[in-house]
C-alpha positions as CSV (number, residue, x, y, z in Angstrom):
1,X,-63.9,15.9,71.7
2,X,-67.0,14.8,69.7
3,X,-66.5,12.5,66.8
4,X,-69.0,12.8,63.9
5,X,-69.8,10.1,61.5
6,X,-69.5,10.8,57.8
7,X,-72.8,12.2,56.3
8,X,-74.7,10.1,53.8
9,X,-72.3,7.2,54.0
10,X,-69.5,9.3,52.6
11,X,-65.9,8.9,53.7
12,X,-64.8,11.2,56.5
13,X,-63.1,14.4,55.4
14,X,-60.2,16.4,56.8
15,X,-62.7,19.2,57.7
16,X,-64.5,16.7,59.9
17,X,-61.2,15.7,61.6
18,X,-60.4,19.4,62.2
19,X,-63.9,20.0,63.7
20,X,-63.6,16.8,65.9
21,X,-60.1,17.9,67.2
22,X,-61.0,21.5,67.6
23,X,-58.1,22.7,65.4
24,X,-57.8,24.1,61.9
25,X,-57.7,22.1,58.7
26,X,-54.1,23.3,58.1
27,X,-53.1,21.8,61.5
28,X,-54.6,18.5,60.5
29,X,-52.7,18.6,57.3
30,X,-49.4,19.3,59.1
31,X,-50.0,16.4,61.4
32,X,-50.8,14.0,58.5
33,X,-47.6,15.2,56.7
34,X,-45.4,14.7,59.7
35,X,-44.4,18.3,60.2
36,X,-42.2,18.6,63.2
37,X,-43.5,22.0,64.2
38,X,-46.8,20.7,65.6
39,X,-47.1,20.6,69.4
40,X,-47.2,17.1,70.8
41,X,-50.5,17.5,72.6
42,X,-52.1,18.9,69.4
43,X,-50.7,16.1,67.4
44,X,-52.2,13.6,69.8
45,X,-55.6,15.3,69.6
46,X,-55.5,15.2,65.8
47,X,-54.4,11.5,65.7
48,X,-57.3,10.6,68.1
49,X,-59.8,12.5,65.9
50,X,-58.5,10.7,62.9
51,X,-59.0,7.3,64.6
52,X,-62.5,8.2,65.9
53,X,-63.7,9.6,62.6
54,X,-62.2,6.8,60.6
55,X,-60.5,9.3,58.3
56,X,-58.0,7.8,55.8
57,X,-55.5,10.3,54.3
58,X,-55.3,10.5,50.6
59,X,-51.9,8.9,50.0
60,X,-51.5,10.2,46.5
61,X,-52.1,13.8,47.6
62,X,-49.9,13.3,50.6
63,X,-47.1,12.1,48.3
64,X,-47.4,15.3,46.2
65,X,-46.9,17.3,49.4
66,X,-44.1,15.3,51.1
67,X,-42.5,14.0,47.8
68,X,-42.4,10.6,49.5
69,X,-43.8,7.3,48.3
70,X,-43.8,5.6,51.7
71,X,-42.1,2.6,50.0
72,X,-38.7,1.1,50.3
73,X,-37.1,-1.3,47.8
74,X,-35.5,-4.5,49.1
75,X,-33.2,-5.2,46.0
76,X,-31.7,-8.7,46.0
77,X,-28.8,-8.7,43.5
78,X,-27.3,-12.1,42.6
79,X,-24.7,-13.2,40.0
80,X,-26.0,-14.1,36.6
81,X,-27.6,-17.5,36.5
82,X,-28.1,-19.6,33.4
83,X,-31.4,-20.7,34.9
84,X,-33.4,-17.6,36.1
85,X,-36.0,-19.9,37.7
86,X,-33.4,-21.5,40.0
87,X,-32.4,-18.0,41.1
88,X,-36.0,-17.1,42.0
89,X,-36.5,-20.4,43.6
90,X,-33.5,-19.8,45.9
91,X,-34.8,-16.4,46.9
92,X,-38.2,-17.8,48.0
93,X,-36.8,-21.0,49.6
94,X,-33.6,-19.9,51.2
95,X,-34.4,-19.0,54.9
96,X,-31.8,-16.2,54.7
97,X,-33.9,-14.1,52.4
98,X,-37.1,-14.7,54.4
99,X,-35.3,-13.6,57.5
100,X,-34.1,-10.4,55.8
101,X,-37.6,-9.6,54.7
102,X,-39.1,-10.2,58.1
103,X,-36.5,-8.1,59.9
104,X,-36.8,-5.2,57.5
105,X,-40.6,-5.3,57.6
106,X,-40.7,-5.3,61.4
107,X,-38.8,-2.0,61.4
108,X,-40.6,-0.3,58.5
109,X,-44.2,-1.3,59.5
110,X,-44.5,1.1,62.5
111,X,-43.7,3.9,60.1
112,X,-46.4,2.8,57.6
113,X,-43.7,2.2,55.0
114,X,-44.2,-0.7,52.5
115,X,-41.4,-3.0,51.4
116,X,-41.1,-3.7,47.6
117,X,-39.0,-6.9,46.9
118,X,-37.0,-6.7,43.7
119,X,-34.9,-9.7,42.7
120,X,-32.3,-8.9,40.0
121,X,-29.1,-10.0,38.3
122,X,-26.9,-8.0,35.9
123,X,-29.0,-8.6,32.9
124,X,-31.8,-6.4,34.2
125,X,-29.8,-3.9,36.4
126,X,-30.8,-1.2,33.9
127,X,-34.5,-1.9,34.6
128,X,-33.9,-1.7,38.4
129,X,-32.0,1.6,38.1
130,X,-34.7,3.1,35.9
131,X,-37.4,2.1,38.4
132,X,-35.4,3.7,41.3
133,X,-34.7,6.9,39.3
134,X,-38.4,7.4,38.6
135,X,-39.0,7.9,42.4
136,X,-41.2,4.8,43.1
137,X,-39.4,4.3,46.4
138,X,-37.8,6.6,49.0
139,X,-34.8,4.4,49.6
140,X,-33.1,1.1,48.9
141,X,-32.0,-1.9,51.1
142,X,-29.5,-3.6,48.9
143,X,-28.6,-7.3,49.3
144,X,-25.4,-7.5,47.2
145,X,-23.6,-10.8,47.5
146,X,-21.0,-11.0,44.8
147,X,-17.7,-9.3,44.3
148,X,-18.2,-8.0,40.8
149,X,-21.6,-6.6,41.4
150,X,-21.9,-3.1,39.9
151,X,-25.4,-2.3,41.3
152,X,-24.1,-0.8,44.6
153,X,-22.1,1.8,42.6
154,X,-25.1,2.4,40.3
155,X,-27.5,3.0,43.2
156,X,-24.9,5.2,45.0
157,X,-24.5,7.3,41.8
158,X,-28.3,7.9,41.7
159,X,-28.1,9.8,45.0
160,X,-31.0,7.8,46.5
161,X,-30.7,6.9,50.2
162,X,-29.4,3.3,50.4
163,X,-28.0,0.8,52.8
164,X,-26.0,-2.4,51.8
165,X,-26.2,-5.7,53.5
166,X,-22.4,-6.2,53.7
167,X,-19.2,-4.3,53.6
168,X,-18.8,-3.1,50.0
169,X,-15.9,-4.7,48.0
170,X,-15.1,-1.4,46.3
171,X,-14.7,2.0,48.0
172,X,-18.2,3.5,48.0
173,X,-19.4,6.1,50.5
174,X,-22.5,4.1,51.5
175,X,-23.9,2.8,54.8
176,X,-23.8,-0.9,55.4
177,X,-24.6,-3.5,58.0
178,X,-22.7,-6.8,58.4
179,X,-21.6,-9.5,60.7
180,X,-18.0,-10.4,61.6
181,X,-17.8,-13.3,59.2
182,X,-14.2,-14.3,60.1
183,X,-15.0,-14.3,63.8
184,X,-17.9,-16.6,63.2
185,X,-15.6,-19.0,61.3
186,X,-13.0,-18.9,64.1
187,X,-15.8,-19.8,66.6
188,X,-16.6,-22.9,64.5
189,X,-12.9,-23.9,64.3
190,X,-12.3,-23.4,68.0
191,X,-15.3,-25.4,69.0
192,X,-14.3,-28.4,66.8
193,X,-10.8,-28.3,68.3
194,X,-12.2,-28.2,71.8
195,X,-14.2,-31.3,70.9
196,X,-11.0,-33.1,70.2
197,X,-11.3,-33.1,66.4
198,X,-7.9,-33.5,64.7
199,X,-8.6,-33.8,61.0
200,X,-10.6,-30.7,60.1
201,X,-12.0,-29.6,56.7
202,X,-14.5,-27.1,55.3
203,X,-17.1,-26.7,52.6
204,X,-16.9,-23.0,51.8
205,X,-19.4,-20.8,50.2
206,X,-18.9,-19.4,46.7
207,X,-15.6,-17.6,46.7
208,X,-16.8,-14.8,44.5
209,X,-19.1,-13.8,47.4
210,X,-17.2,-11.8,50.2
211,X,-19.0,-13.8,53.0
212,X,-18.0,-17.1,51.4
213,X,-14.3,-15.9,51.2
214,X,-14.3,-14.4,54.6
215,X,-15.7,-17.5,56.3
216,X,-13.1,-19.7,54.5
217,X,-10.2,-17.4,55.4
218,X,-11.3,-17.0,59.0
219,X,-11.6,-20.8,59.5
220,X,-8.3,-21.6,57.7
221,X,-6.3,-18.8,59.3
222,X,-7.3,-19.9,62.8
223,X,-6.3,-23.5,62.1
224,X,-2.9,-22.4,60.6
225,X,-2.4,-20.4,63.8
226,X,-3.0,-23.7,65.8
227,X,-0.4,-25.6,63.7
228,X,-2.5,-27.0,60.9
229,X,-0.4,-27.1,57.7
230,X,-3.3,-28.1,55.5
231,X,-7.1,-27.7,55.7
232,X,-8.9,-29.7,53.0
233,X,-11.5,-27.4,51.3
234,X,-14.1,-27.6,48.7
235,X,-16.2,-24.8,47.3
236,X,-20.0,-25.1,47.7
237,X,-22.8,-22.9,46.4
238,X,-24.9,-22.2,49.5
239,X,-27.6,-24.8,48.5
240,X,-28.7,-28.0,50.1
241,X,-27.9,-30.1,47.1
242,X,-24.6,-28.4,46.6
243,X,-23.6,-29.2,50.2
244,X,-24.5,-32.8,49.8
245,X,-22.4,-33.1,46.6
246,X,-19.5,-31.3,48.1
247,X,-19.5,-33.5,51.2
248,X,-19.5,-36.7,49.1
249,X,-16.5,-35.4,47.2
250,X,-14.7,-34.1,50.2
251,X,-15.1,-37.4,52.1
252,X,-14.1,-39.4,49.1
253,X,-10.8,-37.6,48.9
254,X,-10.3,-37.3,52.7
255,X,-12.1,-40.2,54.4
256,X,-10.4,-39.6,57.8
257,X,-12.1,-36.2,58.3
258,X,-13.5,-36.0,61.9
259,X,-14.5,-32.3,62.0
260,X,-16.4,-30.3,59.3
261,X,-17.3,-26.7,59.1
262,X,-20.0,-25.9,56.4
263,X,-20.4,-22.2,55.5
264,X,-24.1,-22.1,55.7
265,X,-26.9,-24.2,57.3
266,X,-28.6,-25.2,54.0
267,X,-25.3,-26.8,52.8
268,X,-24.8,-28.4,56.2
269,X,-28.2,-30.1,55.9
270,X,-27.1,-31.6,52.7
271,X,-23.7,-32.5,54.0
272,X,-25.3,-34.4,57.0
273,X,-27.3,-36.4,54.6
274,X,-24.2,-37.4,52.7
275,X,-22.2,-38.2,55.8
276,X,-24.9,-40.4,57.1
277,X,-25.4,-42.1,53.7
278,X,-21.7,-43.0,53.8
279,X,-22.2,-44.8,57.1
280,X,-20.6,-42.2,59.3
281,X,-22.2,-41.3,62.7
282,X,-22.6,-37.6,63.7
283,X,-21.1,-36.4,65.9
284,X,-19.1,-39.5,67.1
285,X,-17.4,-40.2,63.8
286,X,-17.5,-36.6,62.4
287,X,-18.7,-33.4,64.0
288,X,-20.5,-30.8,61.8
289,X,-20.8,-27.1,62.4
290,X,-22.9,-24.8,60.1
291,X,-23.3,-21.0,59.8
292,X,-26.5,-18.8,60.0
293,X,-28.7,-20.4,62.6
294,X,-31.6,-20.5,60.2
295,X,-34.6,-22.7,60.3
296,X,-32.5,-25.3,58.2
297,X,-30.4,-25.9,61.4
298,X,-33.6,-27.2,63.2
299,X,-34.6,-29.3,60.2
300,X,-31.3,-31.2,60.5
301,X,-31.0,-34.6,62.2
302,X,-29.2,-34.5,64.5
303,X,-29.9,-30.8,65.2
304,X,-27.2,-28.6,63.8
305,X,-24.6,-26.8,65.9
306,X,-24.1,-23.5,64.1
307,X,-22.8,-20.0,64.1
308,X,-25.6,-17.6,64.5
309,X,-25.7,-14.4,62.6
310,X,-28.7,-12.3,63.8
311,X,-30.1,-11.8,60.3
312,X,-33.5,-10.3,61.5
313,X,-31.8,-7.8,63.8
314,X,-29.3,-6.9,61.1
315,X,-32.1,-6.3,58.6
316,X,-34.0,-4.2,61.1
317,X,-30.9,-2.1,61.7
318,X,-30.5,-1.7,57.9
319,X,-34.1,-0.4,57.8
320,X,-33.5,2.0,60.7
321,X,-30.3,3.4,59.2
322,X,-32.1,3.9,55.9
323,X,-35.0,5.7,57.6
324,X,-32.5,8.1,59.2
325,X,-30.9,8.8,55.7
326,X,-34.4,9.4,54.2
327,X,-35.4,11.8,57.1
328,X,-32.0,13.6,56.9
329,X,-30.6,13.9,53.3
330,X,-26.9,14.3,53.2
331,X,-26.4,12.3,56.4
332,X,-22.9,10.8,56.6
333,X,-22.6,7.0,55.9
334,X,-22.3,4.7,58.9
335,X,-21.4,1.0,59.3
336,X,-22.7,-1.4,61.9
337,X,-21.0,-4.8,62.5
338,X,-22.8,-7.4,64.5
339,X,-21.1,-10.1,66.5
340,X,-21.8,-13.8,65.8
341,X,-22.3,-16.4,68.5
342,X,-22.0,-20.2,68.6
343,X,-25.2,-22.1,69.1
344,X,-24.4,-25.6,70.4
345,X,-26.9,-28.4,69.6
346,X,-26.3,-32.1,68.7
347,X,-24.1,-32.2,65.6
348,X,-20.9,-31.0,67.3
């Protein structure tokens, strides 16, 4: 195979790729557009010629042929917030969203598919739906966290390929990827009991979010099965400051607590600060377990014992499931549930 540089400093053309590969221009076009009928050896020859000539396919022209944008939307749908800036701040500072983005990108990058991040609440759902309807993306990865969110239904009704980040709260025929939230909370409860804790409490996540409710119920139900008549509980908001405020309030009402399950690592980091400010030692006076195994767990002092949900792997699986739906329209929905594990460090 002889590669030939572009003449006169011009960009390489498809004809030059065809000449370098010893095939027709139509064959080069079929390889570029991903046609499955091309022989594997010929496909390899054309791809090698593309690399050697430096040819760059015309994405716009390719999109006209394939009707694909080679983009996927990561839509992060949150409840309405009085302060939209705090919503955006959480998206870009909460490790959870960074892990989701990294995991999805790792699965999409080898396919030359770009990720478009779209934060939204119900006030601008109509704008998101209009954007999706206009064909700017080939599919949607939807992070929907609250029970009353109407966006999963709206995306489903568009008929665009989509995968949701958790089990839908309403019956929708859509693929989703989740972690066994209740099992994770049971792991936390069991660990605290095995440490010898006798007066257990929890700071839950927001109870209008399925994961917040599932973690609370998993923790509480396990303790009830072990003979606990009451489990002191306070609702948090999944933020560091919220965890600190909730811990202060909880310990003020129940100063004898010796085991605390906090429904995410950011809140646990705040709770540890409150516990230590109140003169309690961790874990000798009070053991603390978080949930997520995010970077916040390693920022804690002492290092946080936590329930790991494999967010990066879950996001990559969401992307792989979405790619399968894009490649095969009409494919039946599927669900994937990951198993959480306990990561034991210093706080419990």
